[in-house]
C-alpha positions as CSV (number, residue, x, y, z in Angstrom):
1,X,-59.1,-84.5,-1.7
2,X,-59.6,-83.2,1.9
3,X,-56.6,-81.4,3.3
4,X,-56.5,-80.2,6.9
5,X,-54.0,-77.6,7.8
6,X,-53.6,-78.2,11.5
7,X,-52.2,-76.0,14.2
8,X,-50.8,-78.5,16.7
9,X,-50.0,-76.1,19.5
10,X,-46.8,-76.3,21.5
11,X,-45.7,-79.9,21.8
12,X,-48.1,-81.6,19.3
13,X,-50.0,-83.8,21.8
14,X,-50.6,-82.1,25.1
15,X,-51.9,-78.9,23.6
16,X,-53.7,-80.5,20.7
17,X,-57.4,-79.4,20.4
18,X,-60.1,-82.1,20.1
19,X,-60.8,-80.8,16.5
20,X,-57.2,-81.1,15.6
21,X,-56.9,-84.6,17.1
22,X,-59.9,-85.7,15.0
23,X,-58.3,-84.3,11.8
24,X,-55.0,-86.1,12.5
25,X,-56.8,-89.4,13.2
26,X,-58.8,-89.2,9.9
27,X,-55.8,-88.3,7.7
28,X,-54.2,-91.0,5.6
29,X,-50.9,-89.1,5.5
30,X,-49.3,-86.6,7.8
31,X,-47.1,-83.8,6.3
32,X,-44.9,-81.3,8.0
33,X,-41.4,-80.5,9.4
34,X,-39.7,-83.3,11.3
35,X,-40.4,-81.6,14.6
36,X,-44.1,-81.5,13.8
37,X,-44.3,-85.1,12.8
38,X,-42.2,-86.6,15.7
39,X,-45.0,-86.6,18.3
40,X,-47.3,-88.7,16.0
41,X,-44.8,-91.4,15.0
42,X,-46.7,-94.0,17.1
43,X,-49.8,-93.6,15.0
44,X,-48.3,-95.7,12.2
45,X,-49.4,-93.3,9.4
46,X,-47.4,-92.5,6.3
47,X,-45.4,-89.3,6.9
48,X,-43.8,-86.9,4.5
49,X,-41.2,-84.5,6.0
50,X,-41.0,-81.0,4.5
51,X,-41.7,-77.4,5.6
52,X,-41.4,-76.0,2.0
53,X,-44.9,-75.0,0.7
54,X,-44.2,-76.1,-2.9
55,X,-43.1,-79.6,-1.8
56,X,-46.0,-80.0,0.6
57,X,-48.5,-79.1,-2.2
58,X,-46.9,-81.4,-4.7
59,X,-47.1,-84.3,-2.1
60,X,-50.7,-83.5,-1.4
61,X,-51.4,-83.6,-5.2
62,X,-49.8,-87.0,-5.7
63,X,-50.1,-88.9,-2.4
64,X,-53.3,-90.9,-3.5
65,X,-55.1,-90.5,-0.1
66,X,-58.6,-89.1,0.4
67,X,-57.5,-87.1,3.4
68,X,-54.2,-85.5,4.4
69,X,-53.2,-83.4,7.4
70,X,-50.5,-80.7,7.1
71,X,-49.1,-80.1,10.6
72,X,-48.0,-76.6,11.6
73,X,-46.6,-75.5,14.9
74,X,-48.7,-73.2,17.2
75,X,-51.6,-71.6,15.5
76,X,-52.1,-71.5,11.7
77,X,-52.9,-67.8,11.9
78,X,-49.9,-66.6,13.8
79,X,-46.7,-66.1,11.7
80,X,-47.5,-69.5,10.2
81,X,-46.5,-71.2,6.9
82,X,-50.2,-71.7,6.2
83,X,-50.3,-68.3,4.5
84,X,-48.0,-69.3,1.7
85,X,-49.4,-72.8,1.5
86,X,-53.1,-72.0,1.1
87,X,-52.9,-70.6,-2.5
88,X,-51.1,-73.8,-3.6
89,X,-53.9,-76.0,-2.4
90,X,-56.8,-74.3,-4.2
91,X,-57.9,-77.4,-6.1
92,X,-58.4,-79.3,-2.9
93,X,-61.1,-79.1,-0.1
94,X,-59.0,-77.3,2.5
95,X,-59.9,-76.7,6.1
96,X,-57.7,-74.8,8.5
97,X,-57.9,-75.8,12.1
98,X,-56.7,-73.3,14.7
99,X,-54.2,-74.3,17.4
100,X,-52.8,-72.7,20.5
101,X,-50.2,-70.1,19.6
102,X,-46.9,-69.6,21.4
103,X,-48.2,-66.1,22.3
104,X,-51.4,-67.3,24.0
105,X,-49.6,-70.1,25.7
106,X,-46.8,-67.9,27.0
107,X,-49.1,-65.1,28.1
108,X,-51.2,-67.6,30.0
109,X,-48.1,-68.8,31.8
110,X,-47.2,-65.2,32.8
111,X,-50.8,-64.1,33.6
112,X,-50.6,-61.4,30.9
113,X,-53.4,-60.0,28.7
114,X,-52.3,-59.7,25.1
115,X,-55.0,-57.8,23.3
116,X,-52.9,-54.6,23.2
117,X,-49.5,-56.4,22.7
118,X,-47.4,-55.7,19.6
119,X,-46.4,-58.9,17.8
120,X,-43.1,-58.9,16.0
121,X,-41.4,-61.8,14.1
122,X,-37.6,-61.8,13.9
123,X,-37.4,-64.8,11.6
124,X,-34.8,-63.6,9.0
125,X,-34.7,-60.1,10.5
126,X,-32.5,-58.3,13.0
127,X,-33.9,-54.8,13.1
128,X,-37.1,-53.2,14.4
129,X,-36.5,-54.4,18.0
130,X,-35.8,-51.3,20.0
131,X,-38.2,-49.0,18.1
132,X,-41.2,-51.3,18.8
133,X,-40.3,-51.6,22.4
134,X,-39.9,-47.8,22.6
135,X,-43.5,-47.4,21.2
136,X,-45.4,-50.2,23.0
137,X,-45.9,-51.2,26.6
138,X,-45.8,-54.9,25.7
139,X,-44.1,-56.5,22.7
140,X,-44.0,-60.2,21.8
141,X,-41.0,-61.3,19.8
142,X,-41.1,-64.6,17.9
143,X,-37.4,-65.5,17.6
144,X,-35.8,-67.6,14.9
145,X,-32.9,-67.9,12.6
146,X,-29.8,-66.2,14.1
147,X,-31.6,-63.9,16.6
148,X,-31.5,-65.1,20.2
149,X,-32.9,-63.7,23.4
150,X,-29.4,-62.4,24.3
151,X,-29.3,-60.6,20.9
152,X,-32.6,-58.8,21.7
153,X,-31.4,-57.8,25.2
154,X,-28.1,-56.5,23.8
155,X,-30.0,-54.4,21.3
156,X,-32.2,-52.9,24.0
157,X,-29.2,-52.0,26.0
158,X,-27.4,-50.4,23.0
159,X,-30.5,-48.2,22.5
160,X,-30.9,-47.1,26.1
161,X,-33.5,-49.6,27.3
162,X,-31.5,-51.9,29.5
163,X,-34.1,-51.4,32.3
164,X,-37.0,-52.8,30.3
165,X,-38.4,-56.1,31.8
166,X,-38.1,-59.1,29.6
167,X,-39.8,-62.5,29.9
168,X,-38.0,-65.3,28.0
169,X,-39.7,-68.6,27.1
170,X,-37.8,-71.5,25.7
171,X,-39.1,-74.9,24.5
172,X,-42.6,-74.0,25.5
173,X,-44.8,-77.0,26.1
174,X,-42.0,-79.5,26.2
175,X,-40.4,-81.1,29.3
176,X,-37.4,-78.8,28.8
177,X,-39.6,-75.7,29.0
178,X,-37.9,-72.8,30.6
179,X,-39.2,-69.4,31.6
180,X,-37.0,-66.6,33.0
181,X,-37.8,-63.0,33.9
182,X,-35.6,-60.0,34.6
183,X,-34.2,-56.8,33.1
184,X,-32.8,-56.7,29.6
185,X,-29.4,-55.8,31.0
186,X,-29.3,-59.1,33.0
187,X,-29.6,-61.3,30.0
188,X,-27.2,-59.9,27.4
189,X,-25.1,-63.2,27.7
190,X,-28.1,-65.5,28.4
191,X,-27.6,-69.0,27.0
192,X,-31.0,-69.9,25.8
193,X,-31.1,-72.6,23.2
194,X,-33.9,-74.2,21.3
195,X,-37.2,-72.6,20.4
196,X,-37.6,-69.3,22.1
197,X,-40.0,-66.3,22.4
198,X,-39.6,-63.1,24.3
199,X,-42.0,-60.5,25.8
200,X,-40.9,-57.0,26.8
201,X,-42.7,-54.9,29.4
202,X,-41.9,-51.2,29.1
203,X,-43.7,-49.0,31.5
204,X,-42.0,-45.9,30.0
205,X,-43.2,-46.5,26.5
206,X,-44.1,-43.6,24.3
207,X,-47.8,-42.7,24.7
208,X,-47.7,-40.4,21.6
209,X,-46.2,-40.3,18.2
210,X,-43.3,-37.8,18.3
211,X,-43.6,-34.9,16.0
212,X,-41.7,-31.6,15.8
213,X,-39.3,-32.9,18.4
214,X,-37.6,-30.1,20.2
215,X,-34.3,-29.2,18.5
216,X,-32.5,-29.2,21.8
217,X,-33.1,-33.0,22.3
218,X,-30.9,-33.9,19.4
219,X,-27.2,-34.4,19.6
220,X,-25.8,-31.6,17.6
221,X,-22.5,-30.7,16.0
222,X,-21.6,-28.3,13.2
223,X,-23.9,-30.2,10.8
224,X,-27.1,-28.4,9.6
225,X,-30.4,-29.7,11.0
226,X,-33.9,-29.5,9.7
227,X,-35.7,-27.5,12.5
228,X,-38.7,-28.8,14.4
229,X,-41.5,-26.9,12.7
230,X,-40.2,-27.5,9.1
231,X,-39.4,-31.1,10.0
232,X,-43.0,-31.6,11.2
233,X,-44.5,-30.4,7.9
234,X,-42.0,-32.2,5.7
235,X,-42.5,-35.6,7.5
236,X,-46.3,-35.2,7.4
237,X,-46.2,-34.6,3.7
238,X,-44.6,-38.0,3.2
239,X,-47.6,-40.0,4.5
240,X,-45.3,-42.6,6.0
241,X,-46.9,-46.0,6.6
242,X,-46.0,-48.5,9.3
243,X,-44.0,-50.7,6.9
244,X,-42.6,-47.9,4.6
245,X,-39.0,-47.8,3.4
246,X,-37.9,-44.2,3.7
247,X,-34.8,-42.6,2.1
248,X,-33.4,-39.6,4.0
249,X,-30.9,-38.0,1.5
250,X,-28.6,-35.4,3.1
251,X,-29.5,-36.6,6.6
252,X,-27.5,-34.1,8.6
253,X,-28.0,-34.8,12.2
254,X,-30.7,-37.3,11.5
255,X,-33.7,-35.4,12.9
256,X,-35.9,-36.2,10.0
257,X,-34.7,-39.9,10.1
258,X,-35.8,-40.1,13.7
259,X,-39.3,-38.7,13.2
260,X,-39.7,-40.9,10.1
261,X,-38.5,-44.0,12.0
262,X,-41.3,-43.6,14.6
263,X,-43.8,-43.7,11.8
264,X,-42.5,-46.9,10.2
265,X,-41.7,-49.3,13.2
266,X,-42.2,-52.2,10.8
267,X,-40.2,-50.6,8.0
268,X,-36.9,-48.9,7.9
269,X,-35.2,-45.5,7.3
270,X,-32.1,-45.5,5.1
271,X,-30.1,-42.3,5.7
272,X,-27.3,-40.9,3.5
273,X,-24.9,-38.1,3.7
274,X,-21.5,-37.3,2.1
275,X,-20.1,-36.1,5.4
276,X,-18.9,-38.8,7.9
277,X,-19.7,-36.5,10.8
278,X,-23.4,-36.4,9.6
279,X,-23.6,-40.1,9.4
280,X,-22.1,-40.4,12.9
281,X,-24.6,-37.9,14.3
282,X,-27.5,-39.7,12.7
283,X,-26.5,-43.0,14.2
284,X,-26.0,-41.3,17.6
285,X,-29.4,-39.8,17.5
286,X,-31.0,-43.1,16.4
287,X,-29.5,-44.8,19.5
288,X,-30.6,-41.8,21.7
289,X,-34.2,-42.0,20.6
290,X,-34.4,-45.9,20.4
291,X,-34.8,-46.1,16.7
292,X,-32.9,-49.2,15.5
293,X,-34.8,-49.2,12.2
294,X,-32.5,-46.4,11.0
295,X,-29.4,-47.3,8.9
296,X,-27.0,-44.6,7.9
297,X,-24.2,-44.7,5.2
298,X,-21.6,-42.2,4.0
299,X,-21.6,-41.5,0.3
300,X,-22.7,-39.2,-2.5
301,X,-26.2,-39.5,-3.9
302,X,-27.3,-40.9,-6.3
303,X,-24.2,-43.1,-6.5
304,X,-24.9,-44.8,-3.2
305,X,-28.6,-45.5,-4.0
306,X,-28.2,-48.5,-6.2
307,X,-27.9,-51.7,-4.1
308,X,-30.4,-50.8,-1.4
309,X,-34.1,-51.5,-0.9
310,X,-36.4,-49.4,-3.1
311,X,-38.1,-46.5,-1.4
312,X,-41.7,-45.8,-0.7
313,X,-41.0,-42.3,0.7
314,X,-38.0,-40.0,-0.1
315,X,-36.9,-36.9,1.9
316,X,-34.3,-34.7,0.2
317,X,-32.6,-32.3,2.5
318,X,-29.4,-31.9,0.6
319,X,-28.3,-32.9,-2.9
320,X,-24.8,-31.3,-3.5
321,X,-26.1,-30.3,-6.9
322,X,-27.3,-33.8,-7.9
323,X,-31.1,-33.1,-7.7
324,X,-31.7,-34.4,-11.2
325,X,-29.7,-37.6,-10.7
326,X,-31.5,-38.4,-7.4
327,X,-34.9,-38.0,-9.0
328,X,-33.8,-40.2,-11.9
329,X,-32.8,-42.9,-9.4
330,X,-36.0,-42.7,-7.5
331,X,-38.0,-42.9,-10.7
332,X,-36.1,-46.0,-11.7
333,X,-36.4,-47.7,-8.3
334,X,-40.0,-46.8,-7.6
335,X,-41.8,-44.2,-9.7
336,X,-44.7,-44.2,-7.2
337,X,-42.6,-43.0,-4.3
338,X,-43.6,-39.8,-2.5
339,X,-40.9,-37.2,-2.5
340,X,-40.4,-34.2,-0.3
341,X,-37.7,-31.6,-0.8
342,X,-36.8,-28.7,1.5
343,X,-35.1,-25.7,0.1
344,X,-33.7,-22.5,1.6
345,X,-32.6,-20.9,-1.6
346,X,-34.5,-19.9,-4.8
347,X,-32.0,-21.9,-6.8
348,X,-32.7,-25.1,-4.9
349,X,-36.5,-24.4,-5.2
350,X,-36.2,-24.0,-9.0
351,X,-34.1,-27.2,-9.2
352,X,-36.7,-29.2,-7.3
353,X,-39.6,-27.9,-9.3
354,X,-37.8,-28.6,-12.5
355,X,-37.0,-32.1,-11.4
356,X,-40.7,-32.8,-10.6
357,X,-41.8,-31.3,-13.9
358,X,-39.3,-33.4,-15.9
359,X,-41.3,-36.4,-14.8
360,X,-44.7,-34.8,-15.5
361,X,-45.5,-34.1,-11.9
362,X,-46.9,-30.8,-10.6
363,X,-45.5,-30.5,-7.0
364,X,-47.2,-28.7,-4.1
365,X,-45.1,-25.9,-2.8
366,X,-45.4,-24.5,0.8
367,X,-43.3,-21.8,2.3
368,X,-42.8,-21.9,6.1
369,X,-41.7,-18.8,7.8
370,X,-41.3,-19.6,11.5
371,X,-40.8,-17.0,14.2
372,X,-39.9,-17.9,17.8
373,X,-39.8,-15.9,21.0
374,X,-36.8,-15.2,23.2
375,X,-36.8,-13.6,26.6
376,X,-34.4,-10.7,26.9
377,X,-34.6,-9.1,30.3
378,X,-38.2,-8.1,31.0
379,X,-39.1,-8.3,27.3
380,X,-40.1,-11.1,25.0
381,X,-38.5,-10.6,21.6
382,X,-39.4,-12.2,18.2
383,X,-36.7,-14.1,16.4
384,X,-37.5,-14.9,12.8
385,X,-36.0,-18.1,11.3
386,X,-35.0,-18.4,7.6
387,X,-38.0,-19.1,5.4
388,X,-38.0,-22.7,4.0
389,X,-39.7,-24.0,0.9
390,X,-41.3,-27.5,1.2
391,X,-41.8,-29.1,-2.2
392,X,-43.7,-32.3,-2.3
393,X,-45.2,-34.7,-4.9
394,X,-45.1,-38.0,-6.7
395,X,-43.4,-38.5,-10.1
396,X,-46.3,-40.4,-11.7
């Protein structure tokens, strides 16, 4: 059986390509969500309404036609259901026909080039908005579920980016199409219903990946903080990927959480500390630096580490004597996770090494002894910081 997976563009007819039009005309049956099928009701073809890949595949298997067309909104290669459907149609002759995506359509309306734009889907997600805007001049957000344009604008304001320019597009390609532009702060209560997308334009975006951020830039209290040079080494040892899930145990002021968050804009950082003041400071610094992919919770580890996403990377800055239990939890949740421990005492060093060795790992140990200068009158004096051990490795 020939199965076409067809990207029908914005409205299903006006933005339909000639190739897609031919596939639709050849098909004995049209399959797709109700919104996808509605524009083709006048063709008199059998229609099967579903957006669930398994149901679509089962219908294709049993429909009895030589040719079927599965209709997808926009372009089949842009946050499309085609990705999950294709493996279920392996026994058929499948051809994917590209359509006009919401991104290309909207950018053409705005006169924007999009080759350097960061694309983010918020279908089923509510995080990773501010951090991506912070790190990119242009971001395209595909909205869905419960996330509205007003939600995005409120998040940007909460994380100090209310002056960022936003372009909101609703019902693109339809008669009710609506495009509005302004500052994020102007649209926190915007009533935009229907299908929507949003582009941010941030002229003040970060042009570098923050590392060894100056200690003075963090909101401080009486809570200990991992200092810049040690933080730089520790975070680099974690090899954080763009979509990593990072645990920051004993987060303190959240300085490690912030630097980790910039390295996983498509992932998240889960920060923990037994002191409520530390959790509060971590969240304050997350907002100050625009990192909404940081979540912080108060509690003792490993007790609090059970009902959360498993980690890819783990930083341990404080254990309250529970090093062995934390390692056991990490091994149970993901034995392939990379772990970095910082220690200022020989006892903590020994505890970390023993924990690694218990799981058959030989950790790398680095001692960092940092000396800074301080101007006193006409003289420049040297001020030595406490030496810190950085212990890193993987359990298996």
